[in-house]
C-alpha positions as CSV (number, residue, x, y, z in Angstrom):
1,M,15.9,-4.6,-17.8
2,S,18.9,-3.4,-15.7
3,G,19.1,-3.1,-12.0
4,Q,17.4,-4.8,-9.1
5,P,13.9,-6.0,-9.5
6,I,11.3,-4.1,-7.5
7,V,9.6,-7.3,-6.4
8,E,11.1,-10.8,-6.4
9,I,9.3,-13.8,-5.1
10,D,11.3,-17.0,-4.8
11,R,9.5,-20.4,-4.1
12,L,6.8,-18.8,-1.9
13,S,4.5,-21.2,0.0
14,I,1.6,-20.3,2.1
15,G,-0.5,-22.6,4.4
16,F,-3.6,-22.5,6.5
17,P,-4.4,-25.2,9.3
18,D,-6.9,-27.7,8.5
19,A,-10.1,-28.0,10.6
20,S,-8.4,-30.0,13.2
21,G,-5.4,-27.5,13.4
22,E,-3.0,-30.4,13.1
23,R,-1.6,-29.9,9.7
24,L,-1.2,-27.0,7.3
25,V,-3.0,-27.1,4.0
26,P,-1.0,-25.5,1.3
27,V,-2.9,-22.6,-0.5
28,V,0.2,-21.3,-2.5
29,R,3.0,-23.6,-3.5
30,D,6.4,-22.6,-4.8
31,V,5.4,-19.5,-6.6
32,S,8.3,-17.6,-8.2
33,L,8.1,-14.3,-10.1
34,T,10.0,-11.1,-10.7
35,V,8.7,-7.7,-11.4
36,E,11.2,-5.2,-12.9
37,R,11.0,-1.5,-12.4
38,D,8.6,0.0,-14.8
39,E,7.1,-3.4,-15.5
40,I,3.4,-4.5,-14.9
41,L,2.5,-7.9,-13.9
42,G,-1.1,-9.3,-13.7
43,L,-1.8,-12.4,-11.6
44,V,-4.5,-14.5,-13.5
45,G,-6.1,-17.7,-12.3
46,E,-9.1,-19.5,-11.2
47,S,-10.9,-18.5,-8.0
48,G,-9.1,-20.1,-5.1
49,S,-5.8,-20.3,-6.9
50,G,-3.8,-18.2,-4.6
51,K,-3.6,-14.7,-6.3
52,T,-4.9,-12.8,-3.3
53,Q,-2.8,-14.7,-0.8
54,T,0.3,-14.2,-2.9
55,S,-0.5,-10.4,-3.1
56,L,-1.2,-10.1,0.6
57,A,2.0,-11.8,1.5
58,I,4.0,-9.1,-0.5
59,L,2.7,-6.6,2.0
60,G,3.0,-8.9,5.0
61,L,-0.8,-9.0,5.3
62,T,-1.3,-12.8,5.6
63,R,-3.8,-13.2,8.4
64,P,-3.2,-15.7,11.0
65,P,-3.7,-18.6,11.3
66,G,-2.4,-18.6,7.7
67,R,1.3,-18.0,7.4
68,V,4.2,-18.0,5.0
69,V,5.8,-21.4,5.3
70,G,8.6,-21.2,2.8
71,G,10.4,-19.1,0.3
72,R,11.3,-15.3,0.3
73,I,9.7,-12.1,-1.0
74,L,12.1,-9.3,-1.7
75,V,10.5,-5.7,-2.1
76,D,13.2,-3.4,-3.4
77,G,15.9,-5.8,-2.1
78,E,14.5,-6.2,1.3
79,N,13.1,-9.6,2.5
80,V,9.6,-8.9,3.9
81,V,9.1,-12.5,5.2
82,G,9.6,-12.3,9.0
83,M,9.6,-8.4,9.2
84,S,8.1,-6.8,12.3
85,E,4.9,-4.8,11.8
86,A,6.9,-1.5,12.2
87,E,9.3,-2.5,9.5
88,L,6.4,-3.4,7.2
89,R,4.9,0.0,7.8
90,Q,7.9,1.5,6.2
91,I,7.3,-0.5,2.9
92,R,3.5,-0.4,2.6
93,G,2.4,2.5,0.6
94,K,5.8,3.7,-0.1
95,K,7.4,0.7,-1.9
96,A,4.4,-1.6,-2.4
97,A,0.6,-1.2,-2.3
98,M,-2.3,-3.2,-3.3
99,I,-5.7,-2.2,-4.8
100,F,-8.1,-4.5,-3.4
101,Q,-10.8,-6.1,-5.6
102,S,-13.7,-5.6,-3.3
103,P,-16.3,-3.8,-5.4
104,R,-17.3,-1.4,-2.4
105,T,-13.6,-0.3,-2.1
106,S,-12.2,-0.4,-5.6
107,L,-11.8,2.5,-8.0
108,N,-14.6,3.2,-10.4
109,P,-13.3,2.9,-13.9
110,L,-15.8,5.4,-15.3
111,M,-14.3,8.3,-13.1
112,K,-11.0,10.0,-13.0
113,V,-8.9,8.7,-10.2
114,S,-8.1,12.3,-8.9
115,D,-11.9,12.9,-8.5
116,Q,-12.4,9.5,-6.6
117,I,-9.5,10.3,-4.3
118,G,-10.7,13.9,-3.9
119,R,-14.1,12.7,-2.6
120,V,-12.3,10.8,0.2
């Protein structure tokens, strides 16, 4: 592949405070991956392995008290870690998006996408 990757994650770590709030429990540790333009990447792993947290971090959607504690996430060459909400809105839906796996909000594989979106 030539050119700049569309998504590049370098040593991403995400943590959440423990019950006492005194220390961060790592839920994602040192994840690195690259997605080139016109490439598809699937994150596969056991429940609780950090797939969703990694995906949410790409869009700046890690919910407090969780937070990115290390690494960088480049979306189309821009580091999204530490971006303001206004800056993230310029990326979400234009350069990066996520289809959530919740059964009530996901797309029906038996229907055309255009029909499903048309209903909304």
